[in-house]
N, C-alpha and C positions, 0 to 999 in steps of 0.2 A: 505493500500499499504505499502510495507515494502523498506525502503531505503539500506538495507544491503543485501539483497537476490541477489542472482545470476542472471543473465540475465535469465538462465533458469528456474530458480524457481519462478523468478518474471513473466514469461510467464504463467507459470503454475497457478500460483497464482491468476493473472488479469484473465485469461480464467475461471478458475474452481470458483473464488470468486465473481467475479464482471461479466462479459461479457457474459457467458452462462446464470447465473441466470438472467439478466438483457433480454435477449433473450427469455427464457422460459417464463418468465412475461407475455412479451409482447404477445407472441403467444396464450398462455392462454387466455388472455384477447381478442383476435382477435377471438379464438375460440367460447369463450362465447358470445361474441358478435353476432357473423353469428348465432349462434343458436338460440338466443333471436330473432334476426330478422327474421329468416326462420320461427320460433314459431308465430310471429305476425302477417307475412304475411299468414300463414296456417290457421291462426286462423279468419283472417280479421279483425284485430281489429285493429283500426286506433291509432297512436301512442302517442297523447294526449303531455300534458306538461311534465309528468314522462319519457314517451318515447324519449322526445326531450331531456330532461336532460340525459338520457343513450346515446344518440347518442352523444351530446356533450361531456361526460365525455369520451367516446371511442375516439373520434376525438383528444381529449387534449391528452390523456394518448399516444396514437400511435405516434402522432408527438412528443411529449417531449421524449419518448423513442427512436425514429430515431435519434433525434439531441443528446440524449444524447452518443448513441452507436456509432456516428459518428463524434464527437466532434474531434478537432484535437488541441484545447487549450494545454499548455504547463501541466499544473497542473491538469490532469485529467486522468481516466483510460478510454480507448476505441478501437475499433477496429483498427482504421488508426494507434492509437501509436501501438497495440500490432503488426500490420503489419511492422510498422518500426523496432522493437525490431527484429522481424524476419529476415526482411532483414539485419540488422548490424551483426545479431549474427550467423545466417547459410547464408552463400553467395550463397550454392547451392540452395536456396530457392529464392533469392533475386527476381527472373524473375517472379514466380509465387504471390509472395507477392504483386510486383509491379502491376502486372494484376488485382489481387484481389482487391487493394486498389484503383486503379483507376476505376475500375466498381463500388466499394463501393462509391467512391466519385460522379459519375454520377447518379447512383440510388438514391441516401440520398440527394443530394446537395438542390434539389429544397423542400423536405419535411422540411428539417432542415432549410431552409431559411423561411418557412411559420412558423415553431415552434416558431423562434425568431421573427419574424416580426406581429405573431397574438396571440401566448401562453405566450410568456414570455416578450413580450412589445407590447404596441399600435403600430399599423400600422401608420404610415405617411405618406399619402397620396401625400405629396409634394416630396417625396425621391425620387430621381431617379431611384433607384429598385425596388419601390413599385410595388406590384401586387394585383390584386382583389384575394380574397379567392374563391380558387376554387379545395380546397381537394376533390380528389375521392377514392372511396376504392381502385381502379386500382392502381393509386401513394401510397397510403399505403403497399398494395402488391407489390411492385415493391421494395419499399424500405425496407421491410422486407426480399424478396428473396436476396437483396444486401446485408444484416446482414447475413443472413444464408450462403451463398457463400462466404463471407471474412472470416468466422470463419471454411471453409472447409467443410460444408454440401453442396455438389452438389447435392443431392436431389431437391432442391428448383428451 
């Protein structure tokens, strides 16, 4: 991240050097996992311990990637921060950026919360917002689609 770049250059750098590669890596990981899973199912092979490690690694990677992409902290590069730059620097895009940001927040919040509660930290069952781990491939897919829509890929 460069502190001296113009807002237009900063947006371009963030998108090209940080955000797009993260989304690309997340989607590659997802594609390879789904291919492996389909091969396992087609072969009728039980997952076993190594298969369970692959599944756990996939889930951990995906929720951590969604958390990184959706993070709203001040000192990070993320989709919400990019959308805020766009809203501030390009008023004619404010409505679409706000809409995408809202949708991103809705679709990523639960997965981000799971990443914080189960991947980054130990979940505390006595905390008022604690939830049982219930990650599904549908939740990951919805969060991925939110990430893709936020960067302007409307094919998702």
